[in-house]
Legacy VTK file of the C-alpha trace (Angstrom):
# vtk DataFile Version 3.0
C-alpha trace
ASCII
DATASET POLYDATA
POINTS 344 float
23.645 -22.819 1.241
23.509 -19.067 1.745
20.078 -17.581 1.080
19.429 -14.095 -0.305
15.935 -12.646 0.037
15.140 -9.976 -2.570
11.336 -9.894 -2.357
10.753 -7.224 0.284
7.911 -5.629 -1.687
6.029 -8.876 -1.132
6.671 -9.086 2.603
9.369 -8.387 5.158
10.741 -10.496 8.005
9.611 -9.723 11.532
11.880 -7.217 13.269
13.356 -8.587 16.540
11.830 -5.768 18.601
8.449 -6.398 16.997
8.679 -10.088 17.817
9.589 -9.230 21.409
6.623 -6.864 21.727
4.249 -9.534 20.412
5.644 -12.161 22.789
5.283 -9.809 25.749
1.674 -9.145 24.829
0.883 -12.828 24.339
2.450 -13.733 27.679
0.471 -11.198 29.688
-2.642 -10.136 27.758
-5.650 -11.859 26.246
-8.592 -9.582 26.922
-11.152 -8.439 24.368
-10.765 -4.667 23.887
-14.559 -4.319 23.790
-14.972 -5.800 27.287
-15.608 -3.449 30.200
-13.505 -5.245 32.827
-9.824 -4.677 33.562
-8.675 -7.298 31.049
-10.548 -5.439 28.323
-9.222 -2.101 29.540
-5.616 -3.260 29.220
-6.305 -4.559 25.718
-7.894 -1.221 24.761
-4.877 0.640 26.059
-2.602 -1.467 23.856
-4.885 -0.983 20.861
-4.944 2.781 21.281
-1.172 2.843 21.806
-0.812 1.080 18.440
-3.280 3.486 16.827
-1.241 6.424 18.084
1.982 5.028 16.579
0.358 4.421 13.198
-1.100 7.936 13.204
2.256 9.504 14.056
3.970 7.864 11.076
1.671 9.677 8.627
1.097 12.841 10.720
-2.573 12.021 11.283
-4.830 12.165 14.326
-5.430 8.993 16.308
-9.155 9.354 15.652
-8.531 9.195 11.896
-7.038 5.681 11.943
-9.208 2.600 11.360
-7.636 -0.803 11.872
-8.148 -3.534 9.261
-6.746 -6.969 8.523
-4.265 -5.563 5.992
-3.779 -3.405 2.930
-6.273 -5.306 0.791
-9.113 -4.774 3.258
-8.123 -1.134 3.733
-8.302 -0.616 -0.037
-11.668 -2.377 -0.235
-13.105 -0.329 2.640
-11.946 2.915 1.030
-13.153 2.196 -2.495
-16.339 0.254 -1.830
-17.209 2.217 1.300
-16.827 5.650 -0.269
-18.093 4.560 -3.670
-21.337 3.028 -2.417
-22.023 5.974 -0.120
-21.555 8.425 -2.991
-23.549 6.183 -5.306
-26.629 6.662 -3.142
-26.346 10.378 -3.973
-26.071 9.695 -7.692
-22.319 10.221 -7.928
-20.982 7.147 -9.714
-17.844 8.328 -11.498
-14.409 7.102 -10.366
-10.901 7.812 -11.645
-7.902 5.562 -11.136
-4.756 4.376 -12.925
-4.258 1.125 -14.867
-1.213 0.168 -12.776
-2.907 -0.066 -9.383
-2.532 -3.080 -7.109
-4.883 -5.987 -7.961
-6.832 -5.354 -4.753
-7.763 -1.916 -6.118
-8.617 -3.108 -9.601
-10.853 -5.908 -8.286
-12.842 -3.426 -6.198
-13.268 -1.177 -9.212
-14.598 -4.153 -11.163
-17.162 -4.729 -8.417
-18.344 -1.123 -8.611
-18.528 -1.267 -12.409
-20.950 -4.184 -12.062
-22.984 -1.986 -9.700
-23.358 0.696 -12.352
-20.326 2.905 -11.685
-18.333 4.491 -14.484
-14.618 3.848 -13.939
-12.084 5.713 -16.067
-8.363 5.077 -16.087
-5.882 7.912 -16.298
-3.135 7.897 -18.905
0.367 7.088 -17.702
3.713 7.793 -19.344
6.366 5.227 -20.259
7.667 5.302 -16.674
4.265 4.395 -15.289
3.506 7.842 -13.861
-0.004 9.311 -14.047
-0.345 12.262 -16.422
-1.771 15.146 -14.415
-3.277 16.880 -17.420
-5.365 13.779 -18.077
-6.682 13.935 -14.505
-7.734 17.547 -15.011
-9.393 16.604 -18.300
-11.331 13.598 -16.965
-12.341 15.042 -13.593
-16.108 15.639 -13.626
-18.409 17.533 -11.247
-19.929 14.204 -10.128
-16.630 12.347 -9.723
-16.917 10.611 -6.365
-13.457 9.114 -5.910
-9.933 9.323 -7.273
-7.632 6.469 -6.241
-3.936 6.485 -7.122
-1.175 4.522 -5.392
1.803 6.274 -3.787
4.380 3.962 -5.367
4.087 0.917 -7.567
4.827 -2.454 -6.024
6.303 -3.877 -9.243
8.364 -1.033 -10.709
8.728 1.257 -7.691
7.555 4.279 -9.717
6.483 7.108 -7.411
3.346 9.071 -8.255
2.881 12.829 -7.913
0.481 12.446 -4.988
0.920 15.972 -3.635
0.209 17.470 -7.061
-2.894 15.295 -7.431
-3.981 16.467 -3.996
-3.655 20.089 -5.100
-5.794 19.459 -8.179
-8.513 17.848 -6.027
-8.310 20.352 -3.161
-11.435 22.284 -4.149
-13.288 19.325 -5.662
-15.885 17.213 -3.859
-14.224 13.937 -4.917
-12.483 11.922 -2.210
-8.807 11.213 -2.833
-7.623 7.740 -1.827
-3.985 6.712 -1.876
-2.800 3.125 -1.560
0.433 3.772 0.329
1.092 0.168 1.355
4.312 0.019 -0.642
5.451 3.531 0.255
5.226 3.273 4.052
8.702 3.473 5.553
10.290 4.366 2.215
8.980 7.880 1.540
7.337 10.826 3.276
3.639 10.161 3.830
2.347 13.230 5.645
-1.384 13.062 4.881
-1.832 16.791 5.334
0.991 17.768 3.000
-0.148 15.231 0.410
-3.768 16.335 0.592
-5.266 12.836 0.678
-8.605 11.951 2.237
-7.916 8.238 2.648
-4.683 6.257 2.846
-4.157 2.485 3.045
-1.303 0.999 5.092
-0.047 -2.486 5.941
2.056 -3.911 8.745
3.953 -6.704 7.015
5.675 -4.340 4.575
7.545 -2.598 7.438
8.884 -5.569 9.433
5.604 -6.037 11.265
3.328 -9.094 11.330
0.825 -10.113 8.673
-2.843 -9.676 9.520
-2.800 -5.988 10.442
-3.433 -2.902 8.355
-4.943 0.540 8.660
-7.003 3.030 6.731
-6.560 6.730 7.346
-9.924 8.472 6.972
-10.174 12.247 7.070
-12.970 13.428 9.358
-15.037 14.887 6.506
-15.193 11.609 4.535
-18.539 9.820 4.321
-18.506 6.066 3.772
-20.423 2.855 4.352
-18.936 -0.098 6.261
-18.074 -3.392 4.599
-18.435 -5.338 7.845
-21.163 -3.899 10.104
-20.386 -3.776 13.806
-19.626 -1.371 16.633
-15.828 -1.574 16.406
-13.730 1.062 14.629
-16.467 3.712 14.719
-18.943 1.309 13.191
-16.947 1.138 9.952
-15.172 -2.171 10.544
-16.948 -4.680 12.740
-15.251 -7.625 14.418
-12.922 -8.174 17.361
-9.537 -6.691 16.573
-6.497 -8.895 15.914
-4.666 -7.585 18.949
-1.532 -9.692 18.538
-0.895 -8.313 15.059
-1.955 -4.785 16.007
0.575 -4.451 18.810
3.226 -5.682 16.365
2.065 -3.103 13.829
2.319 -0.387 16.449
5.841 -1.448 17.390
6.909 -1.536 13.726
5.596 2.015 13.266
7.413 3.049 16.428
10.652 1.761 14.927
10.013 3.840 11.802
9.645 6.948 13.942
13.123 6.331 15.364
14.720 5.874 11.950
16.180 8.467 9.561
14.212 7.281 6.540
15.984 9.592 4.080
19.433 8.430 5.141
18.397 4.789 4.937
16.846 5.236 1.504
20.015 6.892 0.187
22.019 3.886 1.392
19.630 1.428 -0.219
19.496 3.443 -3.450
23.278 3.321 -3.774
23.177 -0.457 -3.314
20.406 -0.869 -5.860
22.001 1.336 -8.502
25.351 -0.385 -8.058
23.656 -3.774 -8.363
21.954 -2.690 -11.586
25.206 -1.444 -13.111
26.921 -4.727 -12.268
24.089 -6.706 -13.873
24.119 -4.441 -16.921
27.834 -5.038 -17.444
27.384 -8.795 -17.146
24.126 -8.968 -19.130
24.053 -5.953 -21.491
20.785 -7.124 -23.087
18.635 -6.600 -19.975
15.936 -3.924 -20.062
15.168 -1.574 -17.193
11.515 -0.971 -16.216
12.157 1.014 -13.033
12.593 4.810 -13.411
15.687 5.082 -11.227
15.416 8.830 -10.658
11.852 8.777 -9.256
11.216 5.390 -7.724
11.375 3.582 -4.411
15.021 3.082 -3.502
14.646 -0.646 -2.883
12.889 -1.612 -6.119
14.428 -2.815 -9.379
12.299 -4.243 -12.190
14.243 -5.855 -15.030
13.491 -7.757 -18.215
15.707 -10.580 -19.436
14.478 -10.938 -23.048
16.373 -14.142 -23.757
15.098 -16.038 -20.731
11.695 -17.282 -19.621
10.651 -15.614 -16.384
9.463 -18.708 -14.527
12.591 -20.664 -15.370
14.790 -17.802 -14.209
12.843 -17.474 -10.956
13.109 -21.185 -10.160
16.792 -21.297 -11.118
17.541 -18.404 -8.779
15.474 -20.039 -6.045
17.470 -23.232 -6.400
20.592 -21.095 -5.974
19.146 -19.594 -2.776
18.033 -16.257 -4.248
14.388 -15.211 -3.836
12.926 -12.770 -6.377
9.454 -12.069 -7.742
7.980 -11.967 -11.237
5.450 -9.303 -10.228
2.815 -8.576 -7.614
2.699 -11.181 -4.852
-1.110 -11.039 -5.070
-1.061 -12.216 -8.690
2.283 -14.012 -9.037
0.500 -17.353 -9.294
-0.755 -16.222 -12.694
1.226 -16.756 -15.883
-0.393 -13.704 -17.495
1.837 -10.756 -18.415
2.139 -8.034 -15.787
-0.739 -5.582 -16.117
1.640 -2.858 -14.913
4.242 -3.431 -17.636
1.522 -3.878 -20.250
0.017 -0.505 -19.304
3.481 1.028 -19.614
3.696 -0.230 -23.185
6.132 -3.062 -22.541
5.637 -6.221 -24.596
6.060 -9.747 -23.153
LINES 1 345
344 0 1 2 3 4 5 6 7 8 9 10 11 12 13 14 15 16 17 18 19 20 21 22 23 24 25 26 27 28 29 30 31 32 33 34 35 36 37 38 39 40 41 42 43 44 45 46 47 48 49 50 51 52 53 54 55 56 57 58 59 60 61 62 63 64 65 66 67 68 69 70 71 72 73 74 75 76 77 78 79 80 81 82 83 84 85 86 87 88 89 90 91 92 93 94 95 96 97 98 99 100 101 102 103 104 105 106 107 108 109 110 111 112 113 114 115 116 117 118 119 120 121 122 123 124 125 126 127 128 129 130 131 132 133 134 135 136 137 138 139 140 141 142 143 144 145 146 147 148 149 150 151 152 153 154 155 156 157 158 159 160 161 162 163 164 165 166 167 168 169 170 171 172 173 174 175 176 177 178 179 180 181 182 183 184 185 186 187 188 189 190 191 192 193 194 195 196 197 198 199 200 201 202 203 204 205 206 207 208 209 210 211 212 213 214 215 216 217 218 219 220 221 222 223 224 225 226 227 228 229 230 231 232 233 234 235 236 237 238 239 240 241 242 243 244 245 246 247 248 249 250 251 252 253 254 255 256 257 258 259 260 261 262 263 264 265 266 267 268 269 270 271 272 273 274 275 276 277 278 279 280 281 282 283 284 285 286 287 288 289 290 291 292 293 294 295 296 297 298 299 300 301 302 303 304 305 306 307 308 309 310 311 312 313 314 315 316 317 318 319 320 321 322 323 324 325 326 327 328 329 330 331 332 333 334 335 336 337 338 339 340 341 342 343
């Protein structure tokens, strides 16, 4: 039976060149990058090569990239690290959106229990943050603003550059969860005006177990895992096998014309939607096609139960998702669609 995989926002397959790079590393390297001997030196060289590739993809400096185990840890380090540091100075106000990834929302819940005030910005029916609400709710003691680049469920793209302009002269740190946007949109950290940006390897044909957090030099934060690695902000021996794969995946992005590829994918997606709409005129569209990731299409089938449809498609060899991969085990309605005003 032919299989069709349509869940790339959950994870991507390993690119052949990435797999080759990992195999080459595994066959010849095993040193700890913290060791002082030649084995450690070679591992450090590979680690810094990977750091350079990640930095180049978002137009950052190598020194501004911290390696993590993935996007979830990068988000936690940004939110908890910056939040707790600012909290010691009495700044305990945070702004975010109600459609963030679960890994963001869980961290915000943790900080709320620690006495932080978390406010959520209004979004429109397309799931886009209303900038005037940000200007209204931004306070002198706001410590952090965290808004994702693009939504993993609907694909809606946020006005990150405009948010960056609003925060330019404010003391609040601006964090952007760009895990879903990497490889699909421009993510120049300087043009966007972000202070922190979360990235993940397995969304761009790299291996699971590797991620990164961009941290602007001026940002002050506490570590989650104490240790000497990653400038003392992320202790623990690095996952070198996944990191070299991450570096290779970023290198492949640098060779690709992202805009041309996204136009091709957008044409496929829009054509697919029109074909579905003709066959099933009752379906409802949740993805704003004119300002969304080119690969993402979120649809409602009002007459059918979601789980039954998913399993039926799976039995037919077609893999889709009901929502975020980090919460798809739950039968609760999507928090993203609920925030957008959609009813189950």
